[in-house]
Structure formats: structure tokens, C-alpha cells
C-alpha positions in Angstrom: 7.5 28.2 -21.4 5.5 25.3 -23.4 2.7 27.4 -25.5 -0.7 26.7 -23.8 -3.5 24.6 -24.5 -5.9 22.5 -23.2 -5.4 19.8 -25.4 -1.5 19.7 -24.4 -3.2 19.7 -20.7 -5.1 16.7 -21.5 -2.3 14.8 -23.0 -0.4 15.3 -20.2 -3.2 14.2 -17.6 -4.2 11.5 -20.1 -0.5 10.6 -19.8 -0.1 10.1 -16.4 -3.6 8.5 -15.4 -2.8 5.5 -18.4 1.1 5.0 -16.9 -0.3 5.3 -13.1 -2.8 2.9 -14.1 -0.4 0.5 -15.8 2.0 0.7 -12.8 -1.1 0.0 -10.4 -2.7 -3.0 -12.2 1.2 -4.3 -12.4 1.8 -3.8 -9.1 -1.3 -4.6 -7.3 -1.8 -1.5 -5.8 -5.3 -0.1 -4.7 -4.6 3.2 -4.7 -1.6 6.1 -5.1 -2.0 9.6 -3.8 0.9 12.2 -4.7 1.0 15.8 -3.3 3.2 18.3 -4.8 4.4 21.7 -4.4 6.5 24.3 -6.7 7.7 27.6 -7.5 10.2 28.8 -9.9 12.6 25.7 -10.8 12.0 24.4 -7.1 9.5 21.5 -6.0 8.9 19.4 -3.4 6.3 16.0 -3.6 5.7 13.1 -2.0 3.5 10.3 -2.9 1.5 7.4 -0.8 0.6 3.9 -2.6 -1.7 1.3 -1.0 -0.7 -2.1 -1.3 -2.5 -5.0 0.2 -4.5 -2.4 2.5 -1.2 -0.9 3.8 0.3 2.8 3.1 3.6 3.1 2.1 5.4 6.6 1.7 7.0 7.4 -1.6 7.0 4.0 -3.2 5.7 5.3 -6.4 8.4 5.6 -8.9 10.1 8.3 -9.7 9.5 8.8 -13.3 5.8 8.9 -12.7 6.0 11.2 -10.0 7.9 13.4 -12.4 4.8 13.6 -15.1 3.5 15.9 -12.1 5.6 18.1 -13.1 5.1 17.7 -17.0 1.5 18.5 -15.4 2.7 22.0 -13.8 4.0 23.0 -17.1 1.4 22.0 -19.3 -1.0 23.7 -17.0 0.5 26.9 -16.9 -1.6 29.8 -18.0 -0.8 33.2 -19.6 -1.4 35.9 -17.3 -2.5 33.0 -14.8 0.8 31.2 -13.7 1.0 27.5 -12.7 -0.3 25.9 -10.1 1.9 25.7 -6.5 0.5 23.0 -5.1 -1.3 20.0 -6.4 -3.1 16.6 -5.3 -3.3 13.8 -7.6 -4.8 10.3 -6.9 -6.2 7.4 -8.5 -7.6 4.0 -7.2 -8.5 0.6 -8.3 -11.9 1.1 -7.0 -13.0 4.0 -8.8 -11.9 2.5 -12.0 -8.6 4.1 -12.0 -9.7 7.8 -12.8 -7.5 10.3 -12.2 -8.4 12.9 -9.6 -6.8 16.3 -9.2 -6.9 19.5 -7.3 -5.1 22.7 -8.0 -4.4 25.5 -6.1 -2.3 28.5 -7.8 -2.2 31.1 -4.8 -1.1 29.0 -2.1 2.4 29.1 -0.5 4.7 26.9 -0.6 5.9 24.9 1.9 9.9 23.9 0.9 13.4 22.8 3.0 14.9 25.2 2.3 12.5 28.1 2.3 11.8 29.5 -1.1 13.6 32.5 -2.0 13.1 36.1 -4.0 15.6 34.4 -6.8 12.5 31.1 -6.5 9.6 34.0 -6.9 11.6 36.1 -9.4 11.8 32.7 -11.6 8.4 31.2 -11.6 7.3 34.8 -12.7 9.7 34.1 -15.4 8.9 30.9 -16.4 5.0 31.5 -15.6 4.1 35.2 -16.3 0.9 36.3 -14.4 -1.0 39.4 -14.8 -0.2 41.7 -11.7 -3.4 40.8 -10.1 -2.9 37.3 -10.3 0.5 37.6 -8.3 -0.3 36.3 -4.9 1.3 38.3 -1.6 3.6 36.1 -0.8 5.1 36.1 -4.5 5.6 39.3 -4.9 9.1 39.4 -3.3 10.1 38.2 -6.8 8.3 41.3 -8.7 
């Protein structure tokens, strides 16, 4: 795990904002929404892109989607772990400002479902104080 820092978080968030904004402008995209879940080394991510008033699933290039994983790593907090769910969005009508929502305790819905090993890896990579481990994750403690 990288050393946690507010500056590191902001750097990754700014990279997302810059690269998404550039891609949106170059492709005439009005809005992008990415939702991701993760535990351990597993993640599920979906994206929606609004282009000419139509929503298209998973049209955001994978290298831009992967930046969300970088953000999960950058936001891992000592003793508090990393978020397990996030929603990131950006729209041209709001000046290409990155909007985010994070949940550090939400149980991820993965296919196949997460395992005790996934939870153990999560706690190894993103350690949590005992009181910060959600009940569903305790199978890996």
C-alpha cells in the first residue's frame, strides 16, 4: 500500500478530472458516470456515457476507468481501510467538475461473490482498526 496522504488523493482525483474532461471534450460527451466496488484485489466497475442525449454502457475507455482503482489505492486510510464502493461522475453542464461519493463499509456485489480470502487480502493491503471492520468483512480477519 502506498503511503497515505491528502496530497496523493488530490493528485489522483485531479488526474481523473483532467483526463476525463479532455476525453469528454474530444468526443462530444455530455456526462460520464462510473460506479465501482472492490474488496482485496477484486473489483467490478461499470460506466455510462451520455453522448448526443443517448446513454451508452461501458463506453469510457478502460484506461480512464482504471484511474478509479488508482483513487481507491490513494484513498486507503491507515486504520480505516479503503472504500468498497464509489460513484464518480462528471458533466459538461457542470463545467467538467468531478463529483464523487464513497462508502468504506458497503458490502460489494461481485460475480462470483467475494470470499474470506478476498476479505483477508483487503485487510492485509488496507488495514483497519478492529472497530472499522464491517461485519461482512470479518470473515477475513
